[in-house]
C-alpha positions in Angstrom: 116.0 -116.9 -146.2 112.4 -118.0 -146.1 112.9 -118.9 -142.4 114.4 -115.6 -141.9 111.4 -113.8 -143.5 109.0 -116.0 -141.6 110.8 -115.2 -138.2 110.9 -111.3 -139.2 107.0 -111.3 -140.0 106.6 -113.3 -136.4 108.5 -110.7 -134.7 107.1 -107.7 -136.1 103.6 -108.6 -136.3 102.4 -107.6 -132.9 103.8 -104.2 -133.8 101.8 -104.0 -137.0 98.7 -105.0 -135.0 99.4 -102.2 -132.5 97.2 -99.0 -132.6 99.0 -96.0 -132.2 98.0 -93.2 -129.8 98.4 -89.7 -128.5 98.0 -88.5 -125.2 97.4 -84.8 -123.5 97.2 -84.5 -119.6 97.6 -82.4 -116.5 97.8 -82.7 -113.0 99.1 -81.7 -109.6 102.2 -83.3 -108.1 103.6 -82.5 -104.3 107.4 -82.7 -103.8 108.4 -85.2 -101.1 110.6 -84.3 -98.3 114.3 -83.6 -99.0 117.4 -82.5 -97.5 120.0 -80.1 -99.1 123.5 -81.1 -98.6 127.0 -80.5 -99.7 127.9 -82.8 -102.6 131.3 -83.2 -100.6 131.1 -82.2 -97.1 134.9 -82.1 -96.8 135.6 -79.9 -99.7 138.0 -77.2 -99.3 138.9 -75.8 -103.0 136.3 -74.2 -103.1 134.9 -75.0 -99.5 131.5 -76.7 -99.0 128.7 -74.4 -98.1 127.6 -76.4 -94.7 130.4 -78.7 -93.8 129.8 -82.4 -92.4 126.7 -82.7 -90.3 125.1 -79.6 -91.5 122.2 -79.3 -94.0 118.9 -77.7 -94.8 115.6 -79.8 -94.5 112.1 -79.2 -95.9 110.1 -79.8 -99.1 109.3 -78.6 -102.4 105.8 -77.8 -102.2 103.5 -78.4 -105.0 103.5 -77.9 -108.7 101.4 -78.4 -111.8 102.4 -81.3 -113.9 101.8 -80.9 -117.5 102.0 -84.2 -119.6 102.4 -85.2 -123.3 103.0 -88.8 -124.7 102.8 -91.0 -128.2 102.8 -94.7 -128.2 101.3 -97.8 -129.2 98.5 -100.2 -127.7 98.2 -103.8 -128.5 95.7 -106.2 -126.6 95.8 -104.7 -123.0 99.1 -103.4 -123.0 100.6 -99.8 -124.0 103.9 -98.6 -124.6 104.6 -94.7 -124.9 107.1 -92.1 -124.7 106.0 -89.6 -122.2 107.2 -86.0 -121.3 106.2 -84.6 -118.2 107.0 -80.6 -117.0 106.8 -79.6 -113.4 107.4 -76.0 -113.5 106.5 -74.6 -110.2 108.1 -76.1 -107.3 109.6 -74.1 -104.5 112.1 -75.2 -101.9 110.8 -74.5 -98.6 113.5 -75.7 -96.0 115.2 -74.9 -92.7 119.0 -74.9 -92.5 121.1 -75.7 -89.4 124.2 -73.6 -89.4 125.8 -73.5 -86.0 125.8 -70.3 -84.1 122.6 -68.7 -85.3 118.9 -69.2 -84.2 116.6 -72.3 -85.4 114.9 -69.6 -87.8 117.0 -70.3 -90.9 114.8 -70.1 -94.1 115.8 -71.5 -97.2 113.9 -70.9 -100.5 114.6 -71.2 -104.2 112.4 -71.9 -107.1 112.7 -75.6 -108.9 111.7 -77.0 -112.1 111.9 -80.7 -113.5 111.0 -82.1 -117.1 111.3 -85.9 -117.3 111.3 -87.9 -120.5 110.4 -91.6 -119.7 109.4 -94.8 -121.8 106.4 -96.0 -119.9 104.4 -99.3 -120.2 101.2 -100.0 -118.8 98.9 -102.8 -118.4 94.8 -102.6 -118.4 92.6 -104.9 -116.6 89.2 -103.9 -117.2 88.9 -100.1 -116.2 91.8 -100.5 -113.7 95.8 -100.2 -114.8 99.3 -100.1 -113.6 102.0 -98.3 -115.3 105.7 -97.9 -114.6 108.5 -95.9 -116.3 112.2 -95.3 -116.6 114.1 -92.3 -118.4 115.8 -89.2 -117.5 114.9 -85.9 -115.7 116.2 -82.6 -116.2 116.2 -80.5 -113.0 116.8 -76.7 -112.3 117.2 -75.0 -109.3 117.1 -71.1 -109.2 119.5 -68.9 -107.1 119.0 -70.2 -103.5 118.5 -67.7 -100.4 119.5 -68.6 -97.2 118.0 -66.0 -94.6 118.9 -65.4 -91.1 116.3 -62.9 -89.5 117.7 -63.2 -86.0 120.9 -61.4 -87.4 119.0 -58.7 -89.5 116.1 -58.8 -91.7 118.3 -58.1 -94.9 120.7 -60.9 -93.7 121.0 -63.3 -96.6 123.4 -65.9 -98.2 122.6 -66.3 -102.0 124.2 -69.1 -103.9 124.0 -69.8 -107.4 121.4 -72.3 -109.0 122.3 -75.1 -111.4 121.0 -77.5 -114.0 121.4 -81.1 -113.8 120.4 -84.3 -115.8 119.6 -87.6 -113.7 117.9 -91.0 -114.0 114.3 -91.0 -113.2 111.8 -93.8 -112.7 108.0 -93.7 -111.8 105.1 -96.1 -110.9 101.5 -95.6 -110.7 97.9 -97.2 -110.8 94.8 -95.6 -112.2 91.4 -96.0 -114.1 90.1 -95.7 -117.6 87.1 -94.2 -118.6 85.7 -94.1 -122.0 84.7 -91.0 -123.4 84.3 -91.9 -127.2 85.0 -95.0 -129.1 88.4 -94.1 -129.7 88.9 -91.2 -127.0 89.3 -92.3 -123.2 90.2 -90.4 -120.0 93.0 -91.9 -117.9 93.1 -90.9 -114.3 96.4 -92.2 -112.5 98.0 -91.6 -109.0 101.9 -91.8 -109.5 104.9 -91.8 -107.8 108.2 -90.3 -109.3 111.7 -90.3 -108.3 113.4 -87.7 -110.2 117.1 -88.2 -109.1 118.8 -84.8 -107.5 118.6 -81.1 -108.0 122.3 -79.7 -108.0 123.7 -76.1 -107.5 126.8 -75.3 -109.3 130.1 -74.4 -107.8 130.5 -70.7 -107.7 130.2 -67.3 -106.0 128.0 -67.1 -102.9 127.1 -63.4 -102.0 126.8 -62.8 -98.2 124.7 -59.9 -97.2 125.0 -58.7 -93.8 124.1 -55.3 -92.0 127.4 -54.0 -92.0 129.1 -55.6 -95.2 128.6 -57.4 -98.2 131.2 -59.9 -99.6 131.7 -62.9 -101.8 133.1 -66.4 -101.5 133.5 -69.2 -103.9 131.7 -72.2 -102.5 131.4 -75.9 -103.8 128.2 -77.2 -104.7 125.0 -79.0 -103.1 122.4 -81.6 -103.7 118.9 -82.8 -102.8 116.7 -85.6 -103.9 113.6 -84.7 -105.6 110.7 -87.0 -105.6 107.2 -86.5 -106.1 103.6 -87.9 -105.7 100.6 -86.6 -107.7 97.5 -87.0 -109.6 97.3 -86.8 -113.3 94.2 -86.9 -115.7 94.7 -87.3 -119.4 93.0 -87.9 -122.8 94.1 -90.6 -124.8 93.4 -90.7 -128.3 93.8 -93.9 -130.4 94.4 -93.0 -133.9 
């Protein structure tokens, strides 16, 4: 029994010696290049939207990135649970449907909320960090426009929400503000999995008719690169 108690104290000592902290920050993230494609280009029931060899390519533009975190710090190592919300991405892409002119704009609003377990290591003012977790990605209804057919010619597909494995890596600097308050500035890359539209009804609007068609879902990878500034308060 004595040996077990000694071992437990030895293992738990670093945790008890750690200092808790809270973090709040804001930043700006840029979505990377992406390709919207069928989850299964051979699907027939319901049919695929694009079909094999056809897709839409573009990017997600920029979004604010709001960050909250809480964790422990001991020596030069920090471990924290961090939540980052990116509410303002907008898909801006061009589709490649056959038999239509090259101008085939695609647009949709996209948001992502990621919860990650992060660890970082401080080297003087400089630090590196990495994390793994899960991202909840949402895409609103998606509009495929065909201005060469008519100004009002569009195909509108349903949106969707999807949970995906996510990871991030970054590096930054720490600037002391007060004895227990620091400013962390970090440049980071995040892979947030995929956004996915649900299988469902597509509304096809053309100059002489409007019709609906059941179609299968699509997907696109979501990657971001951004800068974040956060205040870290040691309790």
